[in-house]
C-alpha positions as CSV (number, residue, x, y, z in Angstrom):
1,M,0.0,0.0,0.0
2,V,2.8,2.4,0.9
3,E,4.7,1.5,-2.3
4,N,1.5,2.2,-4.3
5,A,1.2,5.6,-2.7
6,K,4.9,6.4,-3.4
7,S,4.6,5.3,-7.0
8,T,1.4,7.4,-7.4
9,Q,3.2,10.4,-6.0
10,I,6.2,9.9,-8.3
11,E,3.8,9.7,-11.3
12,Q,2.0,12.9,-10.1
13,L,5.3,14.7,-9.7
14,E,6.5,13.7,-13.2
15,Q,3.1,14.7,-14.7
16,W,3.3,18.0,-12.8
17,A,6.8,18.7,-14.1
18,N,5.8,18.0,-17.7
19,N,2.5,20.0,-17.6
20,A,4.1,22.9,-15.7
21,A,7.0,23.2,-18.2
22,V,4.5,23.3,-21.1
23,S,2.2,25.8,-19.4
24,V,5.0,28.2,-18.4
25,S,6.7,27.9,-21.8
26,A,3.5,28.7,-23.5
27,S,2.8,31.7,-21.3
28,L,6.3,33.1,-22.0
29,V,4.9,34.2,-25.4
30,F,3.0,36.9,-23.4
31,G,6.1,37.9,-21.4
32,R,7.9,37.0,-18.2
33,D,5.4,38.7,-15.9
34,R,2.6,36.6,-17.3
35,A,4.8,33.4,-17.0
36,K,5.4,34.3,-13.3
37,E,1.6,34.6,-12.7
38,I,1.1,31.2,-14.3
39,A,3.9,29.7,-12.2
40,E,2.4,30.7,-8.8
41,P,-0.7,28.4,-8.9
42,L,1.4,25.6,-10.4
43,L,3.8,25.9,-7.5
44,M,0.8,25.7,-5.0
45,V,-0.2,22.5,-6.6
46,L,3.3,21.2,-6.3
47,F,3.4,22.0,-2.6
48,T,0.1,20.1,-2.2
49,I,1.5,17.0,-4.0
50,T,4.7,17.1,-1.9
51,A,2.9,17.9,1.3
52,N,4.9,21.2,1.7
53,D,8.2,19.3,1.5
54,Y,10.6,22.1,0.6
55,K,13.5,19.8,-0.6
56,K,11.3,17.5,-2.6
57,A,9.6,20.4,-4.4
58,L,13.0,21.8,-5.2
59,E,14.1,18.5,-6.6
60,V,11.1,18.3,-8.9
61,I,11.8,21.8,-10.2
62,G,15.4,20.8,-10.7
63,K,14.4,18.1,-13.0
64,I,12.8,20.5,-15.5
65,E,15.1,20.6,-18.5
66,S,14.5,24.1,-19.8
67,F,16.6,26.6,-17.9
68,P,14.4,29.7,-18.5
69,I,11.3,27.8,-17.2
70,K,13.3,26.4,-14.2
71,R,14.4,30.0,-13.5
72,I,10.9,31.3,-13.4
73,F,9.8,28.6,-11.0
74,L,12.8,29.3,-8.8
75,E,12.1,33.0,-8.8
76,Q,8.6,32.4,-7.5
77,F,9.5,29.4,-5.2
78,K,10.1,31.1,-1.9
79,Y,7.3,33.6,-2.3
80,C,4.8,30.8,-3.0
81,Y,6.2,28.5,-0.3
82,I,5.8,31.2,2.3
83,L,2.3,32.0,1.3
84,N,1.4,28.3,1.2
85,T,2.8,27.4,4.6
86,G,0.9,30.3,6.1
87,S,3.8,32.0,8.0
88,E,1.9,35.1,8.9
89,E,4.9,37.2,9.5
90,F,6.7,36.4,6.3
91,S,3.6,36.4,4.2
92,T,3.0,40.1,5.2
93,L,6.6,40.9,4.2
94,V,6.4,39.2,0.8
95,L,3.3,41.0,-0.3
96,N,3.6,44.2,-2.3
97,T,3.0,46.9,0.3
98,D,2.0,50.4,-0.6
99,F,3.8,52.4,2.1
100,S,1.7,55.5,1.2
101,N,-1.3,53.6,2.7
102,Q,-0.9,54.2,6.4
103,Q,-2.8,51.0,7.4
104,M,-0.7,48.8,5.2
105,A,2.5,50.5,6.3
106,D,1.6,50.1,10.0
107,E,0.9,46.4,9.5
108,Y,4.2,45.9,7.7
109,D,6.1,47.8,10.4
110,S,4.4,45.9,13.2
111,V,5.6,42.6,11.7
112,L,9.1,44.1,11.3
113,L,9.1,45.4,14.9
114,K,8.0,42.0,16.2
115,L,10.8,40.3,14.3
116,L,13.3,42.9,15.6
117,N,12.2,42.4,19.2
118,E,12.3,38.6,18.9
119,N,15.9,39.0,17.8
120,D,17.0,41.3,20.6
121,K,17.1,44.3,18.3
122,D,20.1,42.8,16.5
123,F,19.9,43.8,12.8
124,A,22.3,41.1,11.8
125,L,20.1,38.4,13.3
126,V,17.0,40.0,11.6
127,S,18.9,40.0,8.3
128,E,19.7,36.4,8.7
129,K,16.1,35.6,9.5
130,L,14.9,37.5,6.5
131,S,17.1,35.4,4.2
132,A,14.1,33.0,3.9
133,L,12.4,35.7,1.9
134,P,12.8,36.3,-1.8
135,I,15.6,38.7,-2.6
136,R,13.4,41.6,-3.5
137,A,11.3,41.2,-0.4
138,K,14.4,41.0,1.8
139,R,15.8,44.2,0.3
140,V,12.5,46.1,0.9
141,A,12.4,44.8,4.5
142,M,15.9,45.8,5.2
143,K,15.5,49.2,3.6
144,R,12.3,49.8,5.6
145,I,13.9,48.7,8.9
146,H,16.5,51.4,8.5
147,S,14.0,54.1,7.3
148,R,13.0,57.2,9.2
149,E,9.3,56.1,9.1
150,F,10.1,52.8,10.8
151,S,12.1,54.7,13.5
152,K,9.1,56.8,14.2
153,F,6.9,53.8,14.3
154,R,9.2,52.2,16.9
155,Q,8.9,55.1,19.3
156,I,6.4,54.9,22.1
157,K,3.3,56.7,21.2
158,I,1.7,59.0,23.8
159,R,-1.4,60.8,22.7
160,P,-1.4,64.3,24.2
161,K,-5.2,64.7,23.6
162,Q,-6.0,61.9,26.1
163,L,-3.7,63.4,28.7
164,L,-5.2,66.9,28.3
165,N,-8.8,65.5,28.4
166,N,-8.1,63.7,31.6
167,A,-6.6,66.8,33.2
168,K,-9.5,69.0,32.2
169,Q,-12.2,66.7,33.7
170,P,-12.9,67.4,37.4
171,L,-12.8,64.5,39.9
172,I,-16.6,64.7,40.4
173,K,-18.4,65.6,37.3
174,T,-21.0,68.3,37.1
175,W,-24.0,66.0,36.9
176,Y,-22.9,64.3,40.1
177,W,-23.1,67.8,41.8
178,V,-26.6,68.3,40.4
179,L,-27.8,64.9,41.6
180,I,-26.3,65.6,45.1
181,T,-28.0,69.0,45.3
182,I,-31.4,67.5,44.3
183,V,-31.1,64.8,46.9
184,L,-30.1,67.3,49.7
185,A,-33.0,69.5,48.6
186,V,-35.5,66.6,48.9
187,L,-34.1,65.7,52.3
188,I,-34.5,69.3,53.6
189,I,-38.1,69.5,52.3
190,I,-38.9,66.2,54.0
191,K,-37.4,67.3,57.3
192,I,-39.3,70.6,57.2
193,E,-42.7,69.0,56.8
């Protein structure tokens, strides 16, 4: 039974390699960007067949004979592997982030800050950890971690409005005084009668 499963997986991997090579080579007619788009779902299927076995998936890609096709798969490999394995931190770092969008930038920076704190604020350790990312994503992350915007994000944020609002409010609010005055007035009226 185990041998049948292994032979079935080997057949699936060979079939995947042949079909993937044909699909990507056909999409190269429309350009490298289109070929990369086609390679992503094919890699997801490969990870499903290999049960997310990193080395086995690389071996299968290594068996593809055409170098340009193999190169396209290898360029997309880490990106797709990170997305497929669900590493939340790394998947945020590999996505294209628009730093002009404050929410996206804050999410990206919070992942970087968490990574920096986990590595005792040692940039060399962070760089080593980021080596699991595709080259472009690692460059963006390292550039961002040394940016002025990230330095501002790292600072402790104290909101002066909240401090001022707390200072302006009296210990006993006005409506408490009104309620106390009404209760005292009712007690005085009851005693007089």
